[in-house]
C-alpha positions as CSV (number, residue, x, y, z in Angstrom):
1,M,-12.9,-6.3,-13.9
2,L,-9.6,-4.5,-14.6
3,S,-9.5,-2.2,-17.5
4,A,-6.4,-2.1,-19.8
5,S,-6.6,1.7,-20.0
6,H,-5.6,3.9,-17.0
7,S,-6.8,7.4,-16.4
8,P,-4.0,9.9,-15.7
9,S,-5.1,10.3,-12.1
10,T,-4.9,6.6,-11.3
11,I,-1.8,5.8,-9.2
12,H,0.2,2.8,-10.4
13,P,0.6,0.2,-7.6
14,L,4.4,0.5,-7.9
15,H,4.4,4.3,-7.8
16,M,6.8,5.7,-5.3
17,I,5.6,8.7,-3.4
18,S,8.0,11.6,-4.0
19,T,9.3,14.1,-1.5
20,A,7.0,16.7,-3.1
21,D,4.1,14.5,-2.3
22,F,5.2,14.2,1.3
23,L,5.6,18.0,1.6
24,K,2.1,18.4,0.3
25,Y,0.8,15.9,2.9
26,C,2.9,17.6,5.6
27,Q,1.2,21.0,4.7
28,W,-2.3,19.5,5.0
29,S,-1.4,17.7,8.2
30,G,0.0,20.9,9.6
31,I,-3.2,22.7,8.9
32,V,-5.2,19.9,10.6
33,T,-2.8,20.0,13.5
34,L,-3.3,23.8,13.9
35,A,-7.1,23.3,13.8
36,F,-6.9,20.6,16.5
37,A,-4.7,22.9,18.6
38,V,-7.3,25.7,18.3
39,V,-10.2,23.3,19.3
40,T,-8.0,22.0,22.1
41,I,-7.4,25.5,23.5
42,V,-11.1,26.2,23.3
43,A,-11.9,22.9,25.1
44,L,-9.4,23.7,27.8
45,I,-10.8,27.2,28.4
46,A,-14.4,26.0,28.2
47,K,-13.5,23.0,30.5
48,W,-15.1,20.5,28.2
49,G,-15.1,16.9,29.4
50,F,-13.2,15.5,26.4
51,K,-10.4,18.2,26.5
52,F,-7.6,15.7,27.3
53,R,-8.7,13.5,24.4
54,L,-8.2,16.5,22.2
55,V,-4.7,17.1,23.7
56,G,-3.8,13.5,22.7
57,A,-5.2,13.9,19.2
58,T,-3.3,17.2,18.8
59,G,-0.1,15.6,20.0
60,F,-0.6,12.7,17.6
61,M,-1.2,15.1,14.7
62,G,2.0,17.0,15.6
63,V,4.0,13.8,15.6
64,L,2.4,12.8,12.2
65,T,3.2,16.2,10.8
66,A,6.8,16.0,11.9
67,G,7.2,12.5,10.4
68,L,5.8,13.7,7.1
69,F,8.1,16.7,7.1
70,G,11.1,14.4,7.7
71,L,10.0,12.2,4.8
72,S,9.7,15.3,2.6
73,L,13.4,16.1,3.1
74,V,15.0,12.7,2.3
75,P,14.4,11.1,-1.1
76,I,13.2,7.5,-0.9
77,V,14.4,6.4,-4.4
78,H,16.4,3.4,-5.5
79,A,18.4,3.7,-8.7
80,N,17.3,1.4,-11.5
81,I,20.4,-0.4,-12.9
82,S,20.1,-0.9,-16.7
83,G,20.2,-4.6,-17.6
84,A,19.3,-5.8,-14.1
85,L,17.1,-8.9,-14.1
86,H,14.2,-9.8,-11.7
87,Y,15.4,-11.4,-8.5
88,S,13.7,-12.7,-5.3
89,L,15.1,-12.2,-1.8
90,I,15.3,-15.6,-0.2
91,Y,17.4,-14.8,2.9
92,D,18.1,-11.6,4.8
93,N,19.4,-11.5,8.4
94,G,18.7,-7.8,8.6
95,S,22.3,-7.1,9.3
96,D,25.2,-8.0,7.0
97,R,24.1,-11.0,4.9
98,A,21.4,-11.5,2.2
99,T,20.8,-14.1,-0.6
100,I,18.8,-13.5,-3.7
101,V,17.8,-16.0,-6.4
102,V,17.6,-15.4,-10.1
103,A,16.1,-17.4,-13.0
104,T,18.2,-19.1,-15.6
105,P,19.5,-18.7,-18.2
106,I,21.5,-15.6,-17.2
107,T,24.5,-13.9,-18.8
108,E,27.5,-12.4,-17.0
109,T,26.4,-8.8,-17.8
110,G,22.9,-9.5,-16.5
111,L,24.3,-11.1,-13.4
112,E,26.6,-8.1,-12.7
113,A,23.8,-5.6,-13.2
114,T,21.5,-7.6,-11.0
115,L,24.1,-7.7,-8.2
116,R,24.5,-4.0,-8.5
117,Q,20.7,-3.5,-8.3
118,A,20.4,-5.8,-5.3
119,A,23.3,-4.1,-3.4
120,G,21.5,-0.8,-3.9
121,D,18.0,-2.1,-3.1
122,L,19.0,-4.0,0.1
123,Y,21.2,-1.2,1.6
124,S,19.5,0.8,4.4
125,Y,20.8,3.0,7.2
126,G,19.2,0.5,9.7
127,R,21.5,-2.4,8.9
128,S,24.0,-2.8,11.7
129,G,26.5,-5.0,9.8
130,S,29.4,-6.9,11.1
131,I,32.6,-5.6,12.6
132,D,33.9,-4.5,9.2
133,R,30.5,-2.8,8.4
134,Q,30.0,-4.7,5.1
135,L,26.8,-6.0,3.4
136,K,27.3,-9.2,1.5
137,V,24.7,-10.2,-1.0
138,R,24.9,-13.6,-2.6
139,V,23.1,-14.6,-5.8
140,R,22.2,-18.2,-6.5
141,T,20.0,-20.3,-8.7
142,V,18.7,-23.8,-8.6
143,I,19.7,-26.4,-11.3
144,H,18.4,-29.8,-11.8
145,P,21.2,-32.1,-12.9
146,R,18.8,-35.1,-13.2
147,P,15.1,-35.7,-12.5
148,G,14.2,-35.4,-8.9
149,V,17.5,-33.7,-7.9
150,S,17.8,-30.0,-7.2
151,E,21.1,-28.3,-6.6
152,P,21.6,-24.7,-5.4
153,L,24.3,-23.0,-7.3
154,V,26.0,-19.8,-6.1
155,L,26.7,-17.6,-9.1
156,G,28.4,-14.7,-7.4
157,E,28.3,-12.1,-4.6
158,V,28.6,-8.4,-4.1
159,T,30.0,-6.7,-1.0
160,R,29.3,-3.1,-0.2
161,S,30.1,-0.7,2.7
162,L,27.3,0.0,5.2
163,G,29.0,3.3,6.1
164,G,27.3,5.6,3.6
165,G,24.6,6.0,0.9
166,E,26.0,5.7,-2.6
167,D,28.8,3.1,-2.7
168,S,30.8,3.3,-5.9
169,K,33.3,0.7,-4.5
170,L,31.2,-2.4,-4.9
171,N,33.2,-5.6,-4.8
172,I,31.6,-7.9,-7.3
173,R,32.8,-11.5,-7.5
174,I,31.3,-13.8,-10.2
175,D,31.8,-17.5,-10.2
176,R,32.4,-18.1,-13.9
177,D,32.5,-21.9,-13.6
178,N,29.1,-22.0,-12.0
179,L,27.8,-19.3,-14.4
180,A,28.9,-21.4,-17.4
181,K,26.6,-24.2,-16.1
182,V,23.5,-21.9,-16.5
183,T,24.6,-19.6,-19.4
184,P,23.2,-20.5,-22.8
185,S,26.0,-21.8,-25.0
186,K,26.6,-19.9,-28.2
187,V,26.3,-22.2,-31.2
């Protein structure tokens, strides 16, 4: 049974590992790698039968240590945009197109903040992109004009460059006609 209180040492499931954590893990992994290297050298000199297994384990630990060191240099943090609403990724070709879905009702400011959040979250260096190196993220919702009928409704899109990290030149387009269909009317 889950308790409502958490001890300070409990890691929250959504806790992001920081670069300082990766540096600490790198240091411990480096110590273990050096220990493996010493045992491997002793095994080679003493001509133990499992010496080549130790060579493999030492090489693996070296690669693991190098990977942890690399992760300690580059922060893996996404910015949290104030006012952004929860969205679900429903399509992503891994290159230059993605589609997210949001719940209704939604306001224009909430939609804009959500588009900014999605553009930041879905950006990665591994996306190849199209010829113009742009990532286009569409946002949509589903409305039900009458019972038994569902209609996808595109509310807007954001286009960002795949050329660099922080992109302050987001091109946000909001379809105000479609947004009016799902925005609560002010009475």
